C-alpha positions as CSV (number, residue, x, y, z in Angstrom):
1,M,-5.3,-24.0,36.1
2,T,-3.3,-25.6,33.2
3,Q,-1.2,-23.1,31.3
4,T,-0.9,-23.4,27.6
5,F,2.0,-21.6,25.9
6,F,1.4,-22.9,22.4
7,G,4.3,-23.2,20.0
8,Q,6.3,-20.6,18.1
9,I,4.5,-19.3,15.0
10,N,5.6,-21.4,12.1
11,P,3.3,-20.8,9.1
12,P,3.5,-23.1,6.1
13,A,5.5,-21.7,3.1
14,R,2.3,-21.2,1.2
15,L,2.2,-19.4,-2.2
16,L,-0.6,-16.8,-2.0
17,M,-2.1,-16.5,-5.5
18,G,-5.5,-15.2,-4.4
19,P,-6.8,-11.6,-4.4
20,G,-4.5,-10.6,-1.5
21,P,-2.7,-10.5,0.8
22,V,0.2,-12.0,-1.1
23,N,3.6,-13.1,0.0
24,A,5.7,-10.1,1.2
25,H,9.0,-9.3,-0.5
26,P,11.9,-10.7,1.6
27,R,13.5,-7.2,1.6
28,V,10.4,-5.8,3.2
29,L,10.3,-8.5,5.9
30,R,14.0,-7.8,6.6
31,A,13.5,-4.1,6.9
32,M,10.7,-4.7,9.4
33,A,13.1,-6.6,11.7
34,A,15.1,-3.4,12.3
35,D,15.1,-1.9,15.9
36,M,12.7,0.7,17.2
37,L,13.4,4.5,17.3
38,G,11.7,7.2,19.3
39,Q,9.0,8.9,17.2
40,F,10.8,12.3,17.3
41,D,14.3,10.9,16.9
42,P,15.9,12.8,14.0
43,E,16.6,9.5,12.2
44,M,13.0,8.5,12.6
45,T,11.6,11.8,11.3
46,D,14.1,11.6,8.4
47,Y,12.7,8.1,7.6
48,M,9.2,9.7,7.6
49,N,10.3,12.4,5.1
50,Q,12.0,9.8,2.9
51,T,8.8,7.7,2.9
52,M,6.8,10.8,1.8
53,D,9.2,11.3,-1.1
54,L,9.2,7.7,-2.1
55,Y,5.4,7.5,-2.2
56,R,5.1,10.7,-4.2
57,Q,6.9,8.7,-6.9
58,V,4.8,5.6,-6.5
59,F,1.6,7.6,-6.6
60,M,3.0,9.6,-9.6
61,T,2.3,12.9,-8.0
62,N,3.9,16.1,-6.7
63,N,1.5,16.3,-3.8
64,R,3.1,17.6,-0.7
65,W,0.7,15.7,1.5
66,T,1.8,12.2,0.7
67,L,2.1,10.0,3.8
68,L,1.0,6.9,5.7
69,V,-2.1,6.2,7.8
70,D,-1.3,3.5,10.4
71,G,-3.7,0.6,9.8
72,T,-4.7,-1.7,7.0
73,A,-5.9,-0.3,3.6
74,R,-9.3,0.2,5.1
75,A,-7.8,2.7,7.6
76,G,-6.8,4.8,4.6
77,I,-10.3,4.6,3.1
78,E,-12.0,5.6,6.4
79,A,-9.5,8.4,7.0
80,A,-10.1,9.8,3.6
81,L,-13.9,9.7,3.8
82,V,-14.3,10.8,7.5
83,S,-12.0,13.7,6.8
84,L,-13.5,14.8,3.5
85,V,-17.2,14.2,4.1
86,E,-19.0,16.2,6.7
87,P,-22.3,14.9,8.2
88,G,-25.1,15.7,5.8
89,M,-22.7,16.4,3.0
90,K,-23.7,14.7,-0.3
91,L,-21.4,11.9,-1.5
92,L,-21.7,10.3,-4.9
93,I,-20.3,6.7,-4.9
94,V,-19.6,4.6,-8.0
95,R,-20.7,1.1,-7.0
96,A,-19.9,-1.9,-9.1
97,G,-18.7,-4.5,-6.6
98,R,-18.1,-5.2,-2.9
99,F,-15.7,-2.4,-2.2
100,G,-18.0,0.3,-3.7
101,L,-20.6,-1.0,-1.3
102,L,-18.0,-0.7,1.5
103,L,-17.7,3.1,0.7
104,S,-21.4,3.3,1.4
105,E,-21.1,1.4,4.6
106,I,-18.4,3.8,5.9
107,A,-20.3,6.9,4.6
108,Q,-23.5,5.8,6.4
109,R,-21.6,5.8,9.7
110,I,-20.3,9.3,9.0
111,G,-23.8,10.5,8.4
112,A,-23.3,11.5,4.8
113,E,-26.2,11.9,2.3
114,I,-25.4,9.1,-0.1
115,V,-26.2,9.0,-3.8
116,T,-25.0,6.3,-6.0
117,L,-24.1,5.3,-9.6
118,D,-24.9,1.6,-9.5
119,L,-23.6,-0.8,-12.1
120,P,-23.8,-4.6,-12.4
121,W,-20.8,-6.4,-10.9
122,G,-18.2,-6.7,-13.6
123,E,-19.0,-3.4,-15.4
124,V,-17.3,0.0,-15.2
125,A,-18.7,3.5,-15.4
126,S,-18.1,5.6,-18.5
127,L,-17.0,9.3,-18.1
128,E,-20.4,10.2,-19.5
129,Q,-22.2,8.2,-16.9
130,I,-20.2,9.8,-14.1
131,E,-20.8,13.3,-15.5
132,D,-24.6,12.6,-15.8
133,A,-24.6,11.4,-12.1
134,I,-22.8,14.6,-11.0
135,I,-25.2,16.8,-12.9
136,T,-28.2,14.9,-11.5
137,H,-27.1,14.8,-7.9
138,R,-24.7,17.8,-7.5
139,P,-22.6,16.0,-4.8
140,H,-19.8,17.6,-2.7
141,V,-17.6,14.5,-3.0
142,L,-17.2,11.7,-5.5
143,A,-15.7,8.4,-4.4
144,C,-14.9,5.3,-6.4
145,I,-12.7,2.2,-6.5
146,H,-9.9,1.9,-9.1
147,G,-9.5,-1.9,-9.0
148,D,-12.2,-3.8,-7.3
149,T,-10.9,-7.3,-6.5
150,S,-14.4,-8.6,-5.9
151,T,-15.1,-8.2,-9.7
152,T,-11.5,-8.1,-11.0
153,M,-12.3,-5.0,-13.0
154,A,-10.5,-1.7,-13.1
155,Q,-12.4,1.6,-13.4
156,P,-10.9,4.0,-16.0
157,L,-10.1,7.3,-14.3
158,D,-8.6,9.5,-17.0
159,G,-10.7,12.7,-17.1
160,V,-12.5,12.0,-13.8
161,G,-10.5,14.6,-11.8
162,A,-11.1,17.3,-14.4
163,L,-14.8,16.5,-14.5
164,C,-15.0,16.8,-10.7
165,R,-13.1,20.2,-10.7
166,K,-15.5,21.4,-13.5
167,Y,-18.4,20.9,-11.1
168,D,-16.5,21.9,-7.9
169,V,-16.6,18.3,-6.5
170,L,-13.8,16.8,-4.4
171,S,-12.7,13.4,-5.6
172,Y,-11.5,10.2,-3.7
173,V,-10.1,7.0,-5.2
174,D,-9.2,3.8,-3.5
175,T,-6.2,2.0,-5.1
176,T,-5.7,-0.7,-2.6
177,A,-5.5,-3.4,-5.2
178,T,-3.6,-1.6,-7.9
179,L,-0.9,0.6,-6.5
180,G,2.5,-0.8,-7.5
181,G,1.0,-3.1,-10.2
182,M,-1.1,-0.8,-12.4
183,E,-0.6,2.8,-13.3
184,V,-1.9,5.1,-10.5
185,A,-1.5,8.4,-12.3
186,T,-2.7,10.7,-9.5
187,D,-1.6,14.0,-11.1
188,R,-2.7,13.0,-14.6
189,W,-6.1,11.8,-13.3
190,G,-6.4,15.1,-11.3
191,V,-8.1,13.4,-8.4
192,D,-7.9,14.9,-4.9
193,V,-7.3,12.0,-2.6
194,V,-5.9,8.6,-3.3
195,S,-5.3,5.9,-0.7
196,S,-3.9,2.4,-0.9
197,G,-2.4,-0.5,1.1
198,L,0.8,-2.6,1.0
199,Q,-0.6,-6.2,0.9
200,K,-1.2,-6.5,-2.8
201,C,0.9,-5.2,-5.6
202,M,3.2,-3.3,-3.3
203,G,4.5,-6.6,-1.9
204,G,4.3,-5.8,1.7
205,P,2.1,-6.9,4.7
206,P,-1.2,-5.4,5.6
207,G,-0.9,-2.7,8.3
208,S,0.0,0.6,6.5
209,A,-2.1,2.7,4.2
210,P,-0.2,5.1,1.9
211,I,-2.3,8.2,1.0
212,T,-1.8,11.3,-1.1
213,L,-3.9,14.5,-1.0
214,S,-4.0,17.5,-3.3
215,D,-3.6,21.0,-1.9
216,R,-7.3,21.5,-2.7
217,A,-8.2,18.5,-0.5
218,A,-5.8,19.5,2.2
219,E,-7.3,23.0,2.4
220,H,-10.8,21.5,2.8
221,I,-9.5,19.1,5.6
222,F,-7.5,21.8,7.4
223,A,-10.7,23.9,7.5
224,R,-12.0,21.1,9.8
225,R,-8.9,21.0,12.0
226,H,-9.5,20.7,15.8
227,V,-6.3,20.1,17.8
228,E,-6.9,17.9,20.9
229,A,-6.6,19.6,24.2
230,G,-3.5,17.8,25.5
231,I,-1.3,19.1,22.6
232,R,-2.8,22.6,22.0
233,G,-0.4,25.5,22.1
234,S,-1.1,29.2,22.6
235,D,-0.9,29.8,18.9
236,T,-3.3,26.9,18.0
237,T,-6.0,27.8,15.5
238,D,-8.9,25.5,14.8
239,G,-10.8,25.4,11.5
240,T,-14.1,26.9,10.8
241,R,-15.9,23.8,9.4
242,A,-17.4,20.8,11.2
243,R,-14.8,18.9,13.3
244,I,-13.7,15.6,11.9
245,P,-15.7,13.0,14.0
246,S,-12.8,10.5,14.3
247,N,-9.8,11.3,16.4
248,Y,-7.5,8.5,15.1
249,F,-8.5,9.0,11.4
250,D,-8.4,12.8,11.6
251,L,-6.2,13.6,8.6
252,A,-5.8,17.2,9.7
253,M,-4.0,16.0,12.8
254,V,-2.2,13.3,11.0
255,M,-0.9,15.8,8.4
256,D,0.3,18.1,11.2
257,Y,2.2,15.1,12.7
258,W,3.9,14.4,9.3
259,S,4.6,18.1,8.7
260,E,7.5,20.2,10.0
261,K,5.3,20.9,13.1
262,R,5.6,17.3,14.2
263,L,2.5,17.9,16.3
264,N,2.1,14.6,18.1
265,H,-1.0,12.7,17.2
266,H,-0.3,9.0,17.7
267,T,2.9,6.9,18.0
268,E,3.9,6.1,14.5
269,A,3.9,2.4,13.7
270,T,7.7,2.2,13.4
271,T,7.9,-1.3,12.0
272,M,5.2,-0.7,9.4
273,L,6.9,2.5,8.3
274,Y,10.1,0.5,7.8
275,G,8.2,-2.0,5.7
276,A,6.3,0.6,3.7
277,R,9.5,2.5,3.0
278,E,11.2,-0.6,1.8
279,A,8.2,-1.7,-0.3
280,A,8.4,1.6,-2.1
281,R,12.1,1.3,-2.6
282,V,11.7,-2.1,-4.2
283,V,9.0,-0.8,-6.6
284,L,11.0,2.2,-7.7
285,E,14.2,0.3,-8.1
286,E,12.4,-2.0,-10.5
287,G,10.9,1.0,-12.3
288,L,7.2,1.7,-12.5
289,Q,6.8,0.9,-16.2
290,A,8.8,-2.3,-15.9
291,R,6.7,-3.3,-12.9
292,F,3.4,-2.5,-14.7
293,A,4.7,-4.6,-17.7
294,R,5.5,-7.5,-15.4
295,H,2.0,-7.6,-13.9
296,A,0.5,-7.3,-17.4
297,A,2.6,-10.2,-18.6
298,A,1.5,-12.3,-15.6
299,S,-2.1,-11.5,-16.3
300,R,-1.8,-12.5,-20.0
301,A,-0.3,-15.8,-18.9
302,V,-3.0,-16.5,-16.3
303,C,-5.8,-15.7,-18.8
304,A,-4.2,-17.9,-21.5
305,G,-3.6,-20.8,-19.1
306,L,-7.2,-20.7,-17.8
307,R,-8.7,-20.5,-21.2
308,A,-6.6,-23.4,-22.4
309,M,-8.1,-25.5,-19.6
310,G,-11.6,-24.8,-21.1
311,L,-12.5,-22.3,-18.4
312,E,-14.5,-19.1,-18.9
313,L,-13.2,-15.8,-17.6
314,F,-15.4,-13.4,-15.7
315,G,-15.8,-9.9,-17.1
316,G,-14.5,-8.3,-20.2
317,D,-10.9,-8.1,-21.3
318,A,-11.1,-4.3,-21.9
319,H,-11.2,-3.4,-18.2
320,R,-9.7,-6.5,-16.6
321,M,-7.3,-5.8,-13.8
322,T,-3.7,-7.0,-14.6
323,N,-3.2,-8.5,-11.2
324,V,-6.4,-10.4,-10.3
325,T,-8.4,-12.6,-12.7
326,G,-11.9,-14.0,-12.2
327,V,-12.7,-17.4,-13.6
328,Y,-16.0,-19.3,-13.6
329,I,-16.1,-22.5,-11.6
330,P,-17.0,-25.3,-14.1
331,K,-20.4,-27.0,-13.7
332,G,-20.2,-30.1,-11.6
333,I,-17.0,-29.0,-9.9
334,D,-16.9,-28.2,-6.1
335,G,-15.1,-24.9,-6.0
336,E,-14.2,-25.1,-2.4
337,K,-12.9,-28.7,-2.7
338,V,-10.6,-27.4,-5.5
339,R,-9.3,-24.6,-3.3
340,R,-8.7,-27.0,-0.5
341,R,-6.8,-29.4,-2.6
342,M,-4.7,-26.6,-4.1
343,R,-3.8,-25.6,-0.6
344,E,-3.3,-29.0,0.9
345,D,-1.6,-30.8,-2.0
346,F,0.4,-27.9,-3.5
347,E,0.5,-25.2,-0.7
348,I,-1.0,-22.7,-3.2
349,E,-4.0,-20.4,-2.3
350,I,-6.5,-19.1,-4.8
351,G,-9.5,-17.0,-3.8
352,S,-13.2,-17.5,-3.6
353,A,-15.7,-14.7,-4.2
354,F,-18.3,-12.4,-2.5
355,G,-21.9,-11.4,-2.9
356,P,-23.6,-12.4,-6.2
357,L,-20.3,-14.1,-7.4
358,Q,-19.9,-16.3,-4.3
359,G,-19.6,-19.9,-5.3
360,K,-19.5,-18.9,-9.0
361,I,-16.0,-17.8,-9.6
362,W,-12.4,-18.2,-8.3
363,R,-10.1,-15.2,-8.2
364,I,-6.5,-15.8,-9.1
365,G,-4.0,-13.1,-8.2
366,A,-0.5,-12.5,-9.5
367,M,0.7,-9.5,-7.6
368,G,3.9,-7.9,-6.4
369,Y,6.5,-10.5,-5.4
370,N,4.2,-13.2,-6.8
371,A,3.7,-11.7,-10.3
372,E,6.6,-13.9,-11.5
373,K,6.7,-16.4,-14.4
374,H,7.6,-19.5,-12.3
375,K,4.9,-18.8,-9.7
376,V,2.2,-18.3,-12.4
377,L,3.3,-21.6,-14.1
378,L,3.3,-23.5,-10.8
379,T,-0.2,-22.2,-10.1
380,M,-1.4,-23.2,-13.5
381,G,0.1,-26.7,-13.2
382,A,-1.4,-27.3,-9.8
383,L,-4.8,-26.1,-10.9
384,E,-4.6,-28.4,-14.0
385,T,-3.9,-31.4,-11.8
386,V,-6.6,-30.7,-9.4
387,L,-9.2,-30.0,-12.0
388,R,-8.4,-33.2,-14.0
389,H,-8.7,-35.3,-10.8
390,E,-12.0,-33.6,-10.1
391,G,-13.4,-34.6,-13.5
392,H,-12.9,-31.5,-15.6
393,G,-11.5,-32.8,-18.9
394,F,-8.9,-31.2,-21.1
395,A,-5.5,-32.1,-22.5
396,A,-2.9,-32.5,-19.8
397,G,-0.4,-29.7,-19.9
398,A,-2.6,-27.4,-21.9
399,G,-2.8,-24.7,-19.3
400,V,0.9,-24.6,-18.5
401,D,1.8,-24.7,-22.2
402,A,-0.5,-21.8,-23.0
403,A,0.7,-19.7,-20.0
404,L,4.3,-20.3,-21.1
405,A,3.5,-19.4,-24.7
406,A,1.9,-16.2,-23.5
407,Y,5.2,-15.3,-21.7
408,N,7.2,-16.2,-24.8
409,D,5.1,-14.2,-27.3
């Protein structure tokens, strides 16, 4: 049998200006090259504690239970839902894009009773609509997406937590696409559980899901605690509610692991913890407000550049995410050919779309390490060149000039 060893991994130096993942910050990659430690080594558990403190600041919260779920951002989503929602429990989901639908997909597998507040892709829910849905359905848990990259819209969340507490509803928000790039004001929003990922505005690789839980949510989840047989002690006390049906995504056990108990659950993903810790350090050293402003400036430049090329943006400006922009593909232009030429001629990736928007829009991201002036201008210049060669007419240089002007305003 012929053996094939392939070559060393040597990916092209591609500029990832799509909806994510984006290029990781070099400091994060360097941190991930550090050596292993045992999971109960004092230095390792100290790194875990430091990471909890760093992400409290990133999530803008005082929540004690702020930690990492090992896995991509979806691991955080699934851990939150499987730990909050018991089989047969009523879950209200705000759905206005692909990732709202994902919440339903996960909840169906849990066995939740799902009720929905459905909106056309590109719209957001008002506080009044959310309250009406809560009054109508009387759910136990509300779940929604902060920034849905499938529609490039951001759901306003001020007042949602207070509304949920008014009706004794637990609340969950996915901030995969916004943490580190837009304000994720956990305590001001008053929501109970917020999860995220590293691969977008945080400027890290996929593989770790930061999550924060209120004391109220933690109490509910600990009431479902069931410690596995191999690590039970004589003083172990299980909860009184239905056991969480996933072992790996059991947040009660994960929280025990991250607590002073250090009750073993899984082997912490050491390299990912190093990367998540460094990503948070980069964010906080820049400063949250400065970082939000940098992403907003990149968004203004992208929007100005696209409009100067005679392109129409998807969705309204009032609720546009500041890190991903949707733009209609011009009539007569092959959207996938443009993406291929961007990639092959310029080593720049922009995104396609899902569902009802597939083949209709491109999604252009400027996130984390890539929300930089020169990277936005390079992307606008490349897109200009490809579009003109593909027959979409406008004044050469118009997009770059407009993007540059937006930065200089």
